C-alpha positions in Angstrom: 150.7 57.5 113.6 151.5 61.1 112.9 155.0 62.5 112.8 156.5 64.5 115.6 156.1 67.7 113.4 152.4 67.0 112.9 152.1 66.7 116.9 153.9 70.0 117.3 151.8 71.6 114.6 148.5 70.4 116.2 149.8 71.6 119.6 150.6 75.0 118.2 147.2 75.2 116.5 145.5 74.4 119.8 147.6 77.0 121.6 146.7 79.8 119.1 142.9 79.0 119.0 142.9 79.0 122.8 144.6 82.5 122.9 142.6 83.9 119.9 139.2 82.9 121.8 140.7 84.4 125.1 141.7 87.7 123.1 138.1 87.7 121.6 136.4 87.1 125.0 138.5 89.9 126.6 138.0 92.5 123.9 134.2 91.7 124.1 134.3 92.5 128.0 136.3 95.6 127.4 134.0 97.0 124.9 131.0 96.2 127.2 132.8 97.9 130.1 133.6 101.0 127.9 129.9 101.0 126.9 128.7 100.8 130.4 131.1 103.8 131.4 129.9 105.9 128.4 126.3 105.0 128.6 125.0 105.5 132.2 121.8 103.9 133.2 119.0 106.4 133.0 117.3 107.8 135.9 113.6 107.0 136.8 111.6 110.1 135.7 110.1 112.1 138.5 108.1 115.4 138.6 110.1 118.4 139.8 113.5 116.5 139.0 113.2 115.0 135.3 113.4 117.9 132.7 111.5 116.9 129.6 111.6 118.3 126.1 108.9 118.2 123.5 109.3 118.6 119.7 106.0 118.7 117.7 103.0 120.2 119.3 100.2 119.6 116.8 96.8 117.8 117.2 98.2 115.4 119.6 101.5 116.6 120.9 100.2 119.6 122.6 97.7 117.6 124.8 100.4 115.0 125.6 103.1 117.4 126.8 100.3 119.5 128.6 99.5 116.2 130.8 103.3 116.0 131.8 103.3 119.5 132.8 100.1 119.1 134.7 101.8 116.3 136.6 104.7 118.6 137.8 107.3 118.2 134.9 109.2 121.2 133.7 109.2 121.2 129.9 111.2 122.9 127.0 109.4 122.9 123.6 110.0 123.4 120.1 108.0 123.6 116.9 108.9 124.8 113.5 105.8 127.1 113.8 106.6 128.8 117.3 103.2 130.2 117.6 101.8 126.7 118.2 103.9 126.6 121.4 102.6 129.8 122.9 99.8 128.1 124.9 102.2 125.9 126.5 104.7 128.9 127.2 101.7 130.5 128.9 101.5 127.3 131.1 105.1 127.7 132.1 107.0 125.8 129.3 110.3 127.3 128.0 110.5 127.9 124.2 113.7 126.8 122.3 115.0 127.9 119.2 116.0 124.5 117.9 115.8 120.7 118.6 119.4 120.8 119.9 118.4 123.5 122.5 115.6 121.4 123.6 118.1 118.6 124.2 120.5 120.6 126.1 117.9 121.6 128.6 116.3 118.1 129.0 116.9 114.8 130.4 114.2 113.0 128.4 113.2 114.4 125.0 110.0 113.4 123.1 109.4 113.9 119.3 106.0 113.6 117.5 106.3 115.1 114.0 104.9 114.4 110.6 107.1 112.0 108.7 110.2 109.9 108.9 112.2 112.5 107.2 111.1 115.0 109.9 112.1 112.6 112.6 115.6 112.1 110.9 116.0 115.9 110.8 114.9 116.7 114.4 116.9 113.9 115.9 120.0 113.3 113.7 120.4 116.5 111.9 123.3 118.9 112.7 121.2 120.9 115.1 119.2 117.8 116.2 118.4 116.1 119.5 121.3 113.9 119.6 123.9 116.8 119.0 122.6 118.3 122.4 121.6 115.3 124.6 123.8 114.4 127.6 125.0 111.0 128.1 122.4 108.9 129.8 119.6 111.1 128.3 116.7 109.5 126.5 114.9 110.5 123.2 111.5 109.0 122.6 110.0 109.1 119.0 106.3 109.0 119.3 106.0 109.6 115.5 104.6 106.7 113.4 107.7 106.1 111.5 109.8 103.3 110.0 111.3 100.4 112.0 114.6 101.0 110.1 114.9 104.5 111.2 114.1 103.6 114.8 116.9 101.1 114.7 119.3 103.7 113.1 118.4 106.3 116.0 118.8 103.7 118.6 122.2 102.6 117.4 123.5 106.3 116.9 122.1 107.2 120.4 124.0 104.3 122.0 127.2 105.4 120.4 126.8 108.8 122.0 125.9 107.4 125.3 122.4 107.9 125.2 119.1 105.9 124.8 116.5 105.9 122.2 112.8 104.4 122.3 110.3 104.3 119.4 107.0 104.8 121.2 104.2 105.4 118.6 100.7 105.8 119.8 97.2 104.9 119.0 94.1 106.7 120.1 93.9 109.9 118.1 93.1 113.3 119.2 90.4 111.9 121.7 92.9 109.6 123.3 95.6 112.4 123.7 93.2 114.9 125.2 91.8 112.4 127.6 95.2 110.7 128.5 93.9 107.4 127.2 96.5 106.7 124.5 98.0 103.3 123.8 101.7 103.5 123.8 103.8 100.6 122.0 107.5 100.8 122.5 110.7 99.3 121.1 114.2 99.9 122.7 116.2 99.1 126.0 114.1 97.8 129.0 116.0 100.3 131.4 115.1 103.3 129.3 111.4 102.2 129.0 111.4 101.8 132.7 112.8 105.1 133.4 110.3 106.8 130.9 107.3 104.9 132.1 106.1 107.5 134.6 105.9 109.9 131.7 104.1 107.6 129.6 101.4 107.2 132.5 100.7 110.9 132.2 99.6 110.4 128.5 98.3 106.9 128.2 96.6 103.7 129.7 97.9 100.9 127.7 101.7 101.0 127.9 103.8 98.2 126.5 107.4 97.3 125.8 107.2 95.2 122.5 111.0 94.2 122.1 114.0 95.9 120.8 114.4 99.0 118.7 111.9 99.0 115.9 109.3 96.7 117.4 107.2 99.5 118.7 106.9 100.8 114.9 106.2 97.3 113.8 103.4 97.0 116.4 102.1 100.4 115.2 102.0 99.1 111.6 99.8 96.1 112.8 97.5 98.8 114.4 97.2 100.9 111.3 96.6 97.6 109.2 93.7 96.8 111.2 92.3 100.4 111.2 92.5 100.9 107.6 90.0 98.2 106.7 87.9 98.8 109.7 87.3 102.3 108.5 86.3 101.0 105.1 83.6 98.8 107.0 82.3 101.9 109.1 81.9 104.1 106.1 80.3 101.3 103.8 78.0 100.2 106.6 76.7 103.8 107.1 76.3 104.4 103.4 74.3 101.3 103.2 72.0 102.4 106.0 71.6 105.8 104.1 70.9 104.2 100.7 68.1 101.8 102.2 66.3 104.5 104.2 67.3 103.7 107.7 68.0 106.2 110.5 72.0 105.9 110.8 71.9 107.2 114.4 69.5 104.4 115.3 71.6 102.1 113.3 74.6 103.2 115.3 72.8 102.6 118.7 71.6 99.2 117.5 74.9 97.7 116.2 77.5 99.7 118.3 77.3 97.3 121.3 77.3 94.1 119.1 79.8 92.1 117.2 80.2 95.1 114.7 81.2 97.4 117.4 84.8 98.8 117.2 86.6 101.9 118.3 86.3 103.5 114.7 82.6 102.9 114.8 82.1 104.6 118.3 84.3 107.5 117.6 84.1 108.1 114.0 80.6 107.0 113.4 79.0 109.9 115.0 81.3 112.3 113.4 80.7 111.2 110.0 76.8 111.5 110.6 77.5 115.0 111.7 79.6 115.7 109.0 82.4 116.6 111.2 85.5 115.5 109.4 88.0 117.7 111.3 91.3 115.7 111.8 92.0 113.6 114.9 94.6 112.0 112.6 95.3 113.5 109.0 94.6 111.5 105.9 98.0 112.6 104.6 99.7 111.0 107.5 97.6 107.8 107.3 98.6 107.4 103.7 102.1 107.7 104.9 101.6 105.0 107.6 100.0 102.7 105.1 102.8 103.2 102.7 105.4 102.2 105.2 103.3 99.0 106.2 103.0 97.9 102.5 106.7 98.5 102.0 107.6 96.4 105.2 105.1 93.6 103.9 106.7 93.6 100.6 110.1 93.4 102.1 108.9 90.3 104.0 106.9 88.9 100.9 103.7 89.2 102.7 100.6 89.9 100.7 98.0 92.2 102.3 95.4 93.0 99.6 92.8 94.6 102.0 95.6 97.1 102.9 96.4 97.8 99.5 92.9 98.5 98.7 92.6 100.8 101.7 95.7 102.7 100.6 94.4 103.3 97.1 91.0 104.7 98.5 93.0 107.0 100.6 95.0 108.1 97.8 91.8 108.8 95.9 90.6 111.0 98.7 94.0 112.9 98.7 93.4 113.4 95.0 90.0 114.9 95.7 91.7 117.6 98.0 91.0 116.0 101.4 94.6 115.2 102.8 94.0 117.7 105.4 90.8 115.9 106.8 90.4 113.3 109.3 90.8 109.6 108.5 87.0 109.3 108.7 86.8 111.5 105.6 87.0 108.3 103.6 83.1 108.7 103.5 83.8 111.4 100.8 85.7 109.3 98.4 83.0 106.3 98.8 80.2 108.7 98.3 81.7 110.0 95.2 82.3 106.5 93.9 78.5 105.8 94.6 77.2 109.2 93.2 75.9 110.1 96.6 76.0 113.5 98.3 75.1 113.4 102.0 75.5 117.2 102.5 78.0 119.9 103.5 80.8 119.1 105.7 83.4 120.7 107.8 87.1 119.6 108.0 88.7 122.7 109.6 
């Protein structure tokens, strides 16, 4: 039997633990309440009501914002090359002088730029989106970037009373022009729901994949699949050339069978026409594969097919074709096989 002192000590310990747990619980509730006050629920996007901002009007961005404007959304746009915004200004968009000015005039801001460092600058920089976005506002990064950066942006956005989604896309320039993009998102469900009417202006397959960063992880999966698929398309067409087949007839014969794919259907005819203009730049694809390889290494995951594709595209860059479309991989493999299938156009 313990002493009276032991019983008193045990009682005090229970009392202290009880109060500590209560204090922790109350503190957590208070923090949640503060967060709820400082981060109001976002409003459902609606034409004529929701103001959108757009940063990055390149090969895909211009078509995407144009679809939103055609649906009745007022837009404020920004590009480091302001001349790229002129066609949108002529359609009624307001031209801003900085990402911050875009945010100050918007409820939802979209970014689709080149590299993760560009995303960080236009979003988190001194004159970036989050320096001007009001509480309850949403920033959606549609660039293919790193999951780590997506999580960082989401955390900082929340601290400022805002929301952030990572929403990279797949479908290339054709999908952007025809509003048939696949959009894969990570972030808060309430923000995703609020922005979904805008996503529906740009794409068909629209999915929330999980928390912040999950959209980028899904896009990495997409890029891994595409990387080796393009190798197969190019090698198959080179084989058809070499053995004397009519490549156009080959495309017609196999396109609807087990070998059929988006890349074969969309890139095959362009390769045969020597039309290597970018729907998606080689330089950007190399960046994406590098991110995927780094994420895989972090998870101790071996992806030899992706590593091979990455090296072939790096060779294509070294040959001076980083500004061509991803289907320009044919040039690297033609050179490897001492083949020349004729003049091409990449501009």
